[in-house]
Structures are given as structure tokens and as C-alpha cells.
C-alpha positions as CSV (number, residue, x, y, z in Angstrom):
1,M,68.7,47.3,-25.2
2,L,67.2,49.1,-22.2
3,A,69.9,48.4,-19.7
4,S,70.3,52.1,-19.0
5,L,66.6,52.5,-18.2
6,R,66.2,49.4,-16.0
7,G,64.3,50.3,-13.0
8,N,64.1,53.9,-14.1
9,L,61.7,53.9,-17.0
10,N,58.7,54.6,-14.8
11,G,60.4,57.6,-13.3
12,L,61.6,59.0,-16.6
13,V,58.1,58.8,-18.2
14,K,56.5,60.3,-15.2
15,A,58.8,63.2,-15.0
16,K,58.7,63.9,-18.7
17,Y,54.9,63.7,-18.7
18,K,54.6,66.1,-15.8
19,A,56.9,68.7,-17.4
20,A,55.3,68.4,-20.9
21,R,51.8,68.8,-19.5
22,A,52.8,71.8,-17.4
23,A,54.4,73.4,-20.5
24,Q,51.3,72.5,-22.6
25,S,53.5,70.5,-24.9
26,L,50.9,67.8,-24.8
27,I,47.1,68.1,-24.6
28,F,45.5,65.8,-22.0
29,S,41.7,65.1,-22.5
30,S,39.9,63.8,-19.5
31,T,37.2,61.1,-19.8
32,E,34.2,59.8,-18.0
33,L,34.5,56.1,-17.2
34,A,31.8,53.4,-17.0
35,I,32.0,49.6,-16.8
36,I,29.8,47.8,-19.4
37,E,29.4,44.0,-19.8
38,T,29.0,41.6,-22.7
39,E,25.6,40.0,-22.9
40,A,26.2,36.7,-24.5
41,S,29.0,35.4,-22.3
42,V,28.5,33.7,-18.9
43,P,30.0,35.0,-16.7
44,Q,29.8,38.4,-18.4
45,I,33.1,40.0,-19.5
46,Q,33.5,43.6,-18.3
47,F,34.9,46.3,-20.5
48,Q,35.7,49.9,-19.8
49,L,33.7,52.5,-21.8
50,R,35.3,55.9,-21.9
51,Y,33.5,59.1,-23.0
52,C,35.7,61.9,-24.2
53,P,33.7,64.8,-25.8
54,A,36.9,66.9,-26.2
55,L,38.0,64.5,-29.0
56,A,34.8,65.3,-31.0
57,K,35.9,69.0,-31.1
58,K,39.2,68.3,-32.8
59,P,39.3,69.9,-36.3
60,Q,38.8,67.3,-39.0
61,K,40.7,67.4,-42.3
62,D,38.7,68.3,-45.4
63,A,38.9,65.3,-47.7
64,S,38.0,67.5,-50.7
65,T,41.2,69.5,-50.4
66,E,43.5,66.8,-49.0
67,D,45.5,64.8,-51.5
68,V,44.8,61.5,-49.9
69,K,46.9,59.7,-52.5
70,D,50.1,61.4,-51.3
71,K,50.7,60.0,-47.8
72,S,54.1,61.6,-47.7
73,K,52.4,65.0,-47.1
74,K,51.1,63.7,-43.7
75,P,53.3,65.0,-40.9
76,D,55.4,62.3,-39.3
77,P,55.4,62.9,-35.5
78,F,58.3,60.5,-35.0
79,D,60.6,62.3,-37.4
80,N,62.7,64.6,-35.3
81,P,60.1,64.7,-32.4
82,D,59.5,67.6,-30.1
83,E,62.2,67.5,-27.4
84,A,59.5,68.2,-24.8
85,L,58.0,64.8,-25.7
86,L,61.2,62.8,-26.3
87,I,61.9,60.4,-23.4
88,A,64.9,58.5,-24.7
89,Q,66.7,57.1,-27.7
90,L,67.4,53.3,-27.7
91,P,70.0,52.0,-27.4
92,E,72.1,55.0,-26.4
93,E,74.7,54.2,-29.0
94,N,73.5,54.0,-32.6
95,P,69.8,54.2,-31.6
96,S,67.2,52.3,-33.6
97,H,64.2,53.4,-31.6
98,L,62.7,56.4,-29.9
99,L,60.5,56.7,-26.8
100,V,58.1,59.6,-27.0
101,L,55.1,60.8,-25.1
102,N,51.7,60.7,-26.9
103,K,50.8,64.3,-27.7
104,Y,47.1,63.8,-27.2
105,P,46.7,61.4,-24.3
106,V,43.4,60.4,-22.6
107,I,45.4,58.2,-20.2
108,P,48.2,59.8,-18.2
109,E,51.7,58.8,-19.2
110,H,50.7,57.2,-22.5
111,F,53.9,56.8,-24.4
112,I,55.2,55.4,-27.7
113,L,58.0,53.3,-29.0
114,A,58.8,54.2,-32.6
115,T,61.5,53.1,-35.0
116,K,64.0,55.8,-35.7
117,Q,64.0,55.0,-39.4
118,N,60.6,55.4,-41.0
119,K,59.6,51.7,-41.3
120,Q,56.1,50.5,-42.4
121,Q,53.4,50.1,-39.8
122,T,51.9,47.4,-42.1
123,A,55.0,45.2,-42.2
124,L,55.8,42.5,-39.7
125,L,57.4,43.7,-36.5
126,E,61.1,42.8,-36.4
127,R,63.2,41.2,-33.6
128,D,64.5,44.4,-32.3
129,D,61.0,45.9,-32.2
130,L,59.7,43.0,-30.0
131,E,62.9,43.1,-27.9
132,A,62.4,46.8,-27.2
133,M,58.7,46.3,-26.4
134,H,59.3,43.5,-23.9
135,A,62.2,45.4,-22.3
136,C,59.9,48.4,-21.7
137,L,57.3,46.2,-20.1
138,K,59.9,44.5,-17.9
139,G,61.7,47.8,-17.1
140,W,58.4,49.4,-16.0
141,E,57.6,46.5,-13.7
142,E,61.0,46.7,-12.0
143,A,59.8,49.9,-10.3
144,S,57.0,47.9,-8.6
145,S,56.7,47.1,-4.9
146,N,54.4,44.7,-3.1
147,S,52.3,47.7,-2.0
148,E,52.4,49.5,-5.3
149,P,52.5,47.1,-8.4
150,K,53.2,48.7,-11.7
151,R,52.4,47.2,-15.1
152,L,52.2,48.3,-18.7
153,F,50.0,47.2,-21.6
154,A,51.6,47.4,-25.1
155,F,49.6,47.4,-28.3
156,F,50.3,47.5,-32.0
157,N,47.8,48.5,-34.7
158,S,48.5,47.3,-38.2
159,G,46.4,47.7,-41.4
160,D,43.4,49.8,-42.5
161,H,40.9,48.1,-40.2
162,S,43.0,48.1,-37.1
163,G,42.6,51.7,-35.9
164,A,46.2,52.6,-36.9
165,S,46.6,56.4,-37.4
166,Q,50.3,56.7,-38.4
167,P,52.2,54.8,-41.2
168,H,55.5,55.2,-39.3
169,R,56.0,52.0,-37.3
170,H,55.2,52.5,-33.6
171,V,54.0,50.6,-30.6
172,Q,51.9,52.2,-27.8
173,F,52.1,51.7,-24.0
174,L,49.5,52.4,-21.3
175,P,50.1,52.2,-17.6
176,V,47.6,49.6,-16.3
177,E,47.0,51.4,-13.0
178,E,46.3,54.7,-14.9
179,M,43.8,52.8,-17.1
180,A,42.1,51.3,-14.1
181,G,41.6,54.8,-12.8
182,D,38.5,55.0,-10.5
183,C,37.2,51.5,-11.3
184,E,36.1,49.8,-8.2
185,T,38.4,47.0,-7.0
186,G,37.5,43.8,-8.9
187,R,35.2,45.5,-11.3
188,W,37.5,45.5,-14.3
189,K,40.4,43.4,-15.4
190,M,42.4,43.7,-18.6
191,L,40.9,41.5,-21.4
192,I,44.4,40.2,-22.2
193,D,44.7,38.9,-18.6
194,I,41.2,37.3,-18.8
195,I,42.3,35.5,-22.0
196,E,45.5,34.4,-20.3
197,D,43.5,33.0,-17.4
198,Q,42.0,30.5,-19.9
199,A,45.3,28.6,-19.8
200,P,45.1,25.7,-17.4
201,S,47.9,25.5,-14.8
202,Q,48.6,22.0,-16.0
203,G,48.3,20.1,-19.3
204,M,49.3,23.0,-21.6
205,G,52.8,24.2,-22.3
206,Y,54.1,27.6,-23.3
207,S,53.8,26.6,-26.9
208,D,50.0,26.3,-26.8
209,L,47.6,28.8,-28.4
210,I,44.9,30.1,-26.1
211,S,41.6,31.8,-26.7
212,H,38.5,32.7,-24.7
213,P,35.4,30.7,-25.7
214,D,33.0,33.5,-24.9
215,L,34.4,36.3,-26.9
216,P,32.6,37.0,-30.3
217,F,35.7,37.8,-32.2
218,L,38.5,35.5,-33.2
219,H,41.8,35.9,-31.3
220,Y,44.8,33.9,-30.3
221,G,47.2,34.2,-27.4
222,Q,50.3,32.5,-26.0
223,R,52.1,32.6,-22.7
224,I,55.6,34.1,-22.5
225,T,58.3,32.3,-20.6
226,P,60.1,34.4,-18.0
227,D,63.5,33.9,-19.8
228,I,62.4,34.6,-23.3
229,D,64.8,36.3,-25.7
230,A,64.3,38.4,-28.9
231,T,64.3,35.3,-31.1
232,G,61.7,33.6,-28.9
233,L,59.5,36.7,-29.0
234,F,59.8,36.8,-32.8
235,E,58.9,33.1,-33.2
236,L,55.9,33.5,-30.9
237,Y,54.7,36.7,-32.7
238,T,55.0,35.1,-36.2
239,R,53.2,32.0,-35.0
240,L,50.3,34.1,-33.8
241,Y,50.4,36.2,-37.0
242,R,50.3,33.0,-39.2
243,A,47.2,31.8,-37.3
244,A,45.5,35.2,-37.7
245,E,46.3,35.5,-41.4
246,S,45.1,31.9,-42.0
247,A,41.8,32.7,-40.2
248,V,41.2,35.8,-42.4
249,R,41.9,33.9,-45.6
250,L,39.5,31.1,-44.5
251,Y,36.8,33.7,-43.6
252,I,37.2,35.3,-47.1
253,E,37.0,31.9,-48.8
254,K,33.8,31.1,-47.0
255,N,32.3,34.6,-47.2
256,P,33.2,35.9,-50.7
257,G,32.7,39.6,-51.3
258,T,32.6,40.6,-47.6
259,L,36.3,41.3,-47.1
260,R,39.4,41.7,-49.2
261,L,43.1,41.2,-48.5
262,H,45.2,44.3,-48.4
263,P,47.7,45.1,-51.2
264,T,51.1,43.8,-50.3
265,E,53.4,46.4,-51.9
266,G,56.8,46.5,-50.3
267,E,56.7,44.5,-47.1
268,S,53.1,45.2,-46.2
269,N,51.0,42.3,-44.8
270,P,47.6,41.3,-46.4
271,I,45.6,41.6,-43.2
272,S,44.7,44.1,-40.4
273,Y,45.3,43.1,-36.8
274,N,45.9,44.2,-33.3
275,L,48.6,42.8,-31.1
276,G,48.6,43.1,-27.3
277,L,51.5,42.3,-25.0
278,T,52.3,42.1,-21.3
279,T,55.4,40.5,-19.7
280,S,53.6,37.2,-19.5
281,F,51.3,37.0,-22.5
282,M,51.0,38.0,-26.2
283,A,47.6,38.1,-28.0
284,I,46.5,38.9,-31.6
285,C,43.1,39.9,-33.0
286,P,42.6,39.9,-36.8
287,R,40.3,42.7,-37.9
288,R,37.7,43.1,-40.7
289,K,36.4,46.6,-39.7
290,E,37.8,49.5,-37.8
291,G,34.4,50.3,-36.2
292,E,30.7,50.0,-36.3
293,T,27.9,52.5,-36.9
294,L,25.3,52.9,-34.2
295,L,21.7,53.5,-35.2
296,R,18.7,54.9,-33.5
297,S,15.4,52.9,-33.4
298,D,14.2,54.8,-36.5
299,G,17.3,53.8,-38.5
300,S,19.0,57.2,-38.3
301,E,22.7,57.3,-37.6
302,I,24.1,58.3,-34.2
303,G,27.8,57.9,-35.0
304,S,30.5,55.3,-35.5
305,V,32.5,53.6,-32.7
306,A,36.1,52.8,-33.7
307,L,38.4,50.4,-31.9
308,N,42.1,49.9,-32.0
309,G,44.5,47.7,-30.0
310,T,43.0,48.8,-26.7
311,L,40.3,46.3,-27.5
312,L,42.7,43.6,-26.2
313,A,43.0,45.6,-22.9
314,G,39.2,45.6,-22.6
315,T,38.5,49.3,-23.2
316,L,36.9,51.4,-25.9
317,M,36.0,55.1,-26.2
318,V,33.2,57.2,-27.6
319,K,33.1,61.0,-28.4
320,N,29.3,61.4,-28.5
321,E,27.0,61.5,-25.5
322,E,24.2,59.6,-27.3
323,E,26.7,56.8,-28.1
324,W,27.8,56.8,-24.5
325,E,24.3,56.5,-23.1
326,L,23.3,53.8,-25.7
327,L,26.2,51.5,-24.9
328,K,25.8,51.9,-21.2
329,S,22.2,50.8,-21.4
330,N,22.2,48.3,-24.3
331,K,24.5,45.2,-23.9
332,S,23.4,43.7,-27.2
333,K,24.6,46.8,-29.1
334,F,28.0,46.4,-27.4
335,D,28.1,42.7,-28.4
336,E,27.3,43.6,-32.0
337,I,30.2,46.0,-32.1
338,L,32.6,43.4,-30.8
339,G,31.3,40.8,-33.3
340,A,31.4,43.3,-36.3
341,V,35.0,44.5,-36.0
342,G,36.7,41.1,-35.7
343,I,36.6,37.9,-37.6
344,P,33.8,35.7,-36.2
345,S,35.1,33.3,-33.6
346,N,33.7,30.3,-35.5
347,A,35.9,31.1,-38.5
348,R,39.1,29.8,-36.8
349,D,41.3,27.4,-38.8
350,P,41.3,24.0,-37.0
351,K,45.0,23.4,-37.8
352,F,45.9,26.4,-35.5
353,E,44.0,25.1,-32.5
354,Y,46.2,24.8,-29.4
355,N,49.2,22.6,-30.0
356,K,48.6,21.6,-33.6
357,I,50.9,24.0,-35.4
């Protein structure tokens, strides 16, 4: 699908981003970056915490005047996108997907793969979606050298609790080296890589599900073979999805009244989840909340911290200085957020453990 971009995707995105930013066709917001750690795990797992006060200044829609029932009134950024942001149409003949820059990035060169047809974000990804995702990841890495490695992290948000912001199906990509930014060498590693590291070099095959025992939210991952094709990617993805949905249903059964399945009109799925992907690993995290409210010691509200699929990269962002200072200084609060947004790790369905599917 991406034969024409092979080895050139990195250059295309970089050039388009530079031109769009110079022309003010996109709005980049800088962030402050700190490394925070989980408290419960040993060794502690490091996450990026980003502070972006500019996002708090964005105008908010007035819910009293917006017809929230008519989602068709919400502008679709992937329907005839701005030429200044359009990177490519894929494939070149009879395109099914678009590559576009994110109009409001906080990480340079953040770009998006969207279906050309307006398909549901809440439906299962299809074979050609996964094929295009993986091709972008591989195409980006083909521009690497020993002295200058290049990687992408892909993530997909689906469902009301996932952090999804657009109903038109799309997958997002972040350059790993741009995410790492000014982090000291060795001080931060993508969470999806840390989860992948849990796979022993021997004794487990590519068909085994993997999770990290010290994370407070349920997740599943699986290694990707170097020669995987679109059918293999789809089988891997649906296997992970089945495990995630089973865990949500089991959690609801054991905790009645705390969470509901989503309506399944059309092709919509009953759960919210985040999917993360690299060239070597795929991971899924079922969700029960989009975010968690932070409180002061007197019980008053500071604000709400929301997380999307960048959770699986090991990064989160706040817009409020008080939130920023609290999470930097209070590890237990950070652990509470991680535990609140996902399904508790002890809710996993035993039949989906490792090689039991």
C-alpha cells in the first residue's frame, strides 16, 4: 500500500510539517516535560508528564447552545482536508486512506491516518487499516541509520472512555524521538516497549499474550513477526480485542452498576479501548473512564486529567499548573489515575492468559 512512500515517509512528513508551521496552517503548542514514576511497582515505571497551558486557553463549546444529539453538525477534519496539511492519499490509485498532519500538535510531526470514506471510529479496524498502519511504521523506520534511529508510535482511540475526539475513523502517529525530546538518556522508555520486554526470549511464541505485572490497569500485548501480512495483523488485533472485551464483561458482571457496555448501533463495539502499535508489538488497554478528577486536601476540585492512547506510550498531559505540580510531587495520585481509567489488572479473564486462547 505504501510502496511509493517506502524510505521517504519521514522526509515527506518533515517537509510538510515545516511548511505548514511556517504558513501557520497548524498551531504548535510547546510543553514543559517532567519524568514521573509509579509508586506501587518495583522497579518504578517512568512516565512522561507534559504541561501545556496553551491548551487550557482554547475556546470551549457551549453545551447549552450545541445540539449534542446531532453529531453530523460537528466538522469533519478528514473530509476534504486542508491541502496544507494533506501529506498523501493511499494508495495512489483508488485511495482508501489519507495521511494528514495534526492541526494542533504538541509533538512535532504528529500525523494521522484516516479512512477516505467516513467510517466509524467505534467499529473494529479493518485489514486495510492495519496494513496501512504497519506500513507507515515500517516506512518511517526505513529512513533510520545506526547513528540516527527513527521510530513511530501508532495509537487508536475507540469509544467514549478512550479519549477519542473524532467519530471519523483515524489512527495517530508520533515520532518516538520527538516524544523523547529533552529526556535524559535512559530516563524514559515507551511503555509499550516496557510491556514487550516482559516477553522472555525463550519459552513463549509469537502467539502468546503478554502483560506487565506491575501496571494497575489491565492490558494485553502480543509480539509481531517480521514477515506479518494484513491477515496476520487482523488476526492478532481481533485476538487482543476479544481478550479486552471479555475482561470488560467480566468486570461488569462482578461490579454491577459501575460500568455499562456501549450501545452497538451499526458496527459499533460495546467497549472503549486504546490500541498501541510499533513494528514489533501490538498492545490493547480496555477503558472504563476517560480521566480522573484531582482534588485538593480540602476536597475542592483542581481539574480533570484525561488520557488517550498515548497512555500506552507512557505519556500524559495536563493543562493546569496545579495539576502539574501535584502529579510531579505525589506518586500515589498518579497511581490512582492509572488505576481509575482502566479495568483493574486483577479483573483479567483467566482463559485469555498467555497461550490459552
